[in-house]
N, C-alpha and C positions, 0 to 999 in steps of 0.2 A: 443554582449551579448551571454552568454552561459546559457542554460537552463538544469535543471536536472529533468527529469521525474522520480519521485520516485516510480511509480507503473504502470506497463503496462503488457499486456499479449501477447507477441509475440510467446508464446507457445500455443495460441488458434488456432484451426484447420483452421479458416478462413484466417489465415496469411501464412499458410505453403508454398504456391506456390509463394508468393510475398514478403516475409519478408526480404530477402536479399537486394533487391532493395530498399525497404522502409527504412531499417536501414541505408543504405548508404546515401540516400537522406536526412534523418533526421540529420545525423551527419554533412552533408554539409550545413544544414540550422539551425545551432546553437544549436541543441539538442545534447549536448556533453556527457551526461551520462544518462543511462536508467537502472532502476531496473526491471528485468523480474521476475514477481512474480509467484511462484508455488501455486497450489491450490489442487493438488492431487499428488500421487507418480509419475505418468508419466509426468505430467506437470512440476514437480520439476526437474526431470531428464533432461527434454528438456531445462528448464531455465539454468541449469548448462552447457549443451552442447553449448547453445548460448553464454554464458559468456566465454567459451573457445575459441570461434571463433572470438569474437569482444572484443577488449581491453576496450571499453567504456561501455560495458554491464556487469552488475552484477546480481546475482540470489538471490532469496529467496526460501526456501524449507518448505513445510508444507501441511497439509490437512485441507481444509476449512470446516466449518460446513455444507456446502451443498454437500460435496463430501465424506461423511463418508460411508464406505461400511462394509460388514460383515467381511472383511479381515483387518479391521483397526488396530488391534493389531500387526499383522505382518507388515503392511505398516509403522507403527510408528517406528518399529525397523529399517526398511530400510531408513526412513527419517533421523533418527539420524546418520546413517552411511554416507549418501551422503552429509549431511549438514556440515560435517567437511571440505569439499572442500574449498580451499582458497578464491575463488571468490563468495562463498555463504555468504551473509552478514546478514542474519536474518532468523528466523523461522517464516514462514507465507506464505500465509495469513491464520490465525487461528482465532477462536472466536466463536461467537454464532449468529444464524440467526433463529428467531422465526417467520419471515415473510413467508419464503418458507417451513420451517420444524417445525411444531408444535408438532409432535408426538414423537420426540426423544430428548427432552430437556435435560434429565439427561445424555444421551450418549454424546450429544454435550459438556456438561460441563466437563465430564470425559476426552474427547479427547482434549479439550482446556487446561485443567490442565496438562495433560500428556505432551503436547507440550511446555508449560511454563517450565516444569521440564527439557525437552530436551534443551531448550534455555539456562537455567541456567547452565546445565552441560557443554555446549559448549561455554559459555561466549558470547552469541549472544543476540541482541535485538529481539523483536517480532513485527510482523505486524498484526494488529488487524482488523478483519472484524466483525462488529456488526450491527444488524438490528432488530429493535423491541425487543431489549434485553438489554436495558441500565442498569437496576438495577442489573441483574445477571452478566453482564460483569464487572461492577465496583466492585461488591462484590467479585468476583473471583480474580480480580487484587489486592484487599486489603488483601485477605486471603492467596494469593499465590504470594508474591512479585517477580517482575522480576528484576534481578540484573542489567541488562543493559537497562532496560526500553524498549522503542520502539515507535511505531507510530499507531495512529488511522487512518487507511487508508480510503480514500473516506469518511471522517468523516460525520456521519449524522448531519444535521443542527438542533442539539438539544443543547441548551445552557447549560443545567445541565450536560449533558455528557461531553461537552468540559471543563466546570469548574472542574469537578471531575477528568477528564483525566489530565489536567494541574497540579492539586494538587498532583497527583501521579507521576509527572515528565515526562509524555509522550508528544510526539510531535503530532501535529494535521496536517493532510494532506488533502488539499482541492482539489476537482476535478471539472469536468465540470458542475456538478449540481449547483454550486454556481452562474453560469451565467444564469440559467433558469429564465424566466420572473416572475414566481410566487414563486420563491424560498425563498424570504425574508432572504437572507443570510448575509446582512450587519452586523446585530447584532452579529452573530457568528464569522464573520471575525474580528470584532473589539475586541472581547474577547481575541484573541490569540496574544501574543507579537511576534514581528518579529523574535525573536531568537527561536521560537517554531513552526514556520510554514514551511510546505513542500507543494509542488505542484505536481500534478500527473494527468494522463489521465484516468487510469483504462481502457486503450485501450484494446479491441475494443468497450467498452461500454461507455455510457454517453457522447457522443460528445457534446461539449459546444455550446452555441449560438455563432455565427450564423450558426453552422454546425449540428444542431440537425437533427437526422434521417440518418446521414452519418456514415460510419464506422470510429470510432475514432482512431487517431494515435497520436504519440508523438508530431507531428507538432502542434497540437492544444493545447498543454500545455501553449502556449503563451496566449491564451484566458483566462485561469485561472489566470495567472500572471497579466494580464491587469485588471481583476475584483478586485483582491486584491489591486493593485496599486490605483485604483479608490476609493475604500472604505477607504484605509489608507491614501489617499492623498499624495502619494509618487510616485516616478518614477518607471516605469517597470524595468529599469536597477537595481534599488535597490532591487526590489522583486526578480529578477533573481539571483543577487549576494547573498542575504541573504538566500534564499531557497536552493541554491546550497551549501553554506557553512553549513547550517543546516543538509542537507542530508549527506554530507561527515562526519559530526561530529557523527550523530547517527549511521551511518553504518560503522564508523571507516575506512574511505577511505583516 
């Protein structure tokens, strides 16, 4: 089986000294494609550098709602420049986060919309981060259509968000949180047809059961696939194949 981890952060500082060995081990253990996701300008540049070094790694570039600085206008210009690199496959992660940042909602919306515009100019999909901001996220996507659609990454287990996201043509990416014992994730997984599901780790965060508390790596994406297989009553091989094909389709690989 080949697994496609559609969202990981090997540009996170905790991986800097060990990531080369980790990436090699993961490829040898059936993790044959990884998207290294940017979340600010430096992390986006680092994701691109990793994609240059490893044929099976691709990048996304963007400024997350938790990484907006006073220099954001200048940074957005730079994001648009570097995002034209061949192995950058999306603008992201971008979106809204009212859990950690409640004081700059209007600025978050502005930066989100600006990056949707960048994605449309470059003909790229987007990777969406949304937390405690379902209504505003969906409203922006309706008012500012994304030509190449995209992915709700580490999708919150909110059935209304998933329904609306699917109506708009977006893919739904599940991560380790669907395995948590109190997650009540089955209903959300059941809502998503197999041709719209992606799997991810959001590494180094959100390690799945039975690895909670550990540093998450792409090796644990198999736990996410196992949970989907259990809920859908299909084989893990089918989950691996379908999610890999879906990732390649949305990211044009």
